[in-house]
C-alpha positions as CSV (number, residue, x, y, z in Angstrom):
1,X,0.7,-12.6,2.9
2,X,1.6,-9.2,1.6
3,X,-1.0,-6.5,0.5
4,X,-1.1,-5.1,-2.9
5,X,1.7,-2.5,-2.7
6,X,3.5,-0.3,-5.3
7,X,7.2,-1.1,-5.1
8,X,10.5,0.3,-6.6
9,X,13.0,-2.1,-7.5
10,X,16.2,-0.6,-8.1
11,X,18.5,-3.6,-9.4
12,X,20.9,-3.3,-12.4
13,X,21.0,-7.0,-13.2
14,X,17.9,-8.2,-15.4
15,X,17.9,-11.8,-14.1
16,X,17.6,-10.5,-10.2
17,X,14.8,-8.1,-11.3
18,X,13.1,-11.2,-13.1
19,X,13.6,-13.3,-10.0
20,X,12.0,-10.4,-7.7
21,X,9.4,-10.2,-10.2
22,X,8.4,-13.8,-10.0
23,X,8.5,-13.7,-5.9
24,X,6.2,-10.6,-5.8
25,X,3.3,-11.7,-8.4
26,X,0.2,-9.4,-7.9
27,X,2.6,-6.1,-6.6
28,X,3.0,-3.3,-9.0
29,X,6.5,-3.0,-9.6
30,X,8.7,0.0,-11.1
31,X,12.3,-0.9,-12.3
32,X,15.4,1.4,-12.1
33,X,18.3,0.3,-13.3
34,X,20.8,2.5,-11.3
35,X,21.0,4.4,-8.1
36,X,20.3,7.9,-10.0
37,X,17.5,6.6,-11.5
38,X,16.1,5.2,-8.6
39,X,16.5,8.7,-6.7
40,X,14.6,10.3,-9.7
41,X,11.7,7.7,-9.8
42,X,11.3,8.0,-6.2
43,X,11.1,11.7,-6.3
44,X,8.4,11.7,-8.9
45,X,6.1,8.6,-7.8
46,X,4.9,7.3,-4.2
47,X,6.0,3.9,-3.3
48,X,4.9,1.7,-0.5
49,X,8.7,0.3,0.0
50,X,11.9,0.5,-2.3
51,X,14.0,-2.7,-2.7
52,X,17.7,-1.2,-3.4
53,X,20.5,-3.2,-4.6
54,X,23.7,-1.9,-3.3
55,X,26.2,-2.4,-6.0
56,X,24.8,-0.6,-9.1
57,X,26.4,1.5,-11.8
58,X,26.2,5.4,-11.8
59,X,25.3,5.7,-8.2
60,X,25.4,2.8,-5.7
61,X,22.5,1.9,-3.7
62,X,23.6,3.4,-0.3
63,X,24.2,6.7,-2.1
64,X,20.9,6.6,-3.6
65,X,19.6,5.9,-0.2
66,X,21.3,8.7,1.3
67,X,19.5,11.3,-1.2
68,X,15.9,9.6,-1.0
69,X,16.3,10.0,2.8
70,X,16.8,13.7,2.3
71,X,13.3,14.1,0.9
72,X,11.4,10.9,2.4
73,X,12.3,9.9,5.9
74,X,9.2,7.6,6.0
75,X,9.5,5.0,3.0
76,X,10.9,1.7,4.0
77,X,13.9,0.8,2.2
78,X,15.4,-2.6,2.1
79,X,19.1,-3.2,1.0
80,X,19.7,-6.3,-1.2
81,X,23.3,-7.2,-1.7
82,X,25.6,-10.0,-2.6
83,X,27.9,-8.9,0.0
84,X,27.5,-10.6,3.6
85,X,30.0,-8.9,5.6
86,X,28.6,-7.5,9.1
87,X,30.1,-4.0,8.1
88,X,28.3,-4.1,4.9
89,X,24.8,-4.6,6.9
90,X,26.0,-1.5,9.2
91,X,26.7,0.7,6.3
92,X,23.4,-0.1,5.0
93,X,21.6,0.6,7.9
94,X,23.4,4.1,8.5
95,X,22.4,5.3,4.9
96,X,19.2,4.9,6.0
97,X,18.0,1.3,4.8
98,X,15.2,-0.3,7.2
99,X,16.3,-3.7,6.4
100,X,18.9,-6.0,4.8
101,X,18.9,-9.1,2.7
102,X,21.7,-11.0,1.1
103,X,21.5,-12.5,-2.3
104,X,20.7,-15.3,-3.3
105,X,17.3,-13.7,-2.1
106,X,14.9,-16.2,-0.3
107,X,11.2,-15.7,-1.3
108,X,9.9,-16.1,2.6
109,X,12.7,-13.9,3.9
110,X,11.9,-11.0,1.3
111,X,8.2,-11.4,1.8
112,X,8.4,-11.4,5.7
113,X,10.8,-8.2,5.6
114,X,8.4,-6.4,3.4
115,X,5.4,-7.4,5.7
116,X,7.1,-6.5,8.9
117,X,8.0,-2.9,7.4
118,X,4.6,-1.8,5.4
119,X,1.8,-1.1,7.4
120,X,-1.4,-0.6,5.2
């Protein structure tokens, strides 16, 4: 079971956000709907972990991750993507993501990765 966390969810699709919310009941979730908003929110708030959709409007998740990494090298960031090609995972890790999960997300896989990345 994961501890009580403050999580930034960068996800432009409302149904995907609601799915994450249903998986993470009891967690404090903030919702960014594009990469630019995610970078701004990560700069203003302290989060335990960031769930970063890769394909978003305004600024994609890889660019947002690179910008967040310029000011915060410690926060765990998990890339969430509908793309499941090997080079996509490689690009996400190169951008600074600590983990990579493909959609449709499986609740157990998500919780296991969060637990492995967050030490409280």
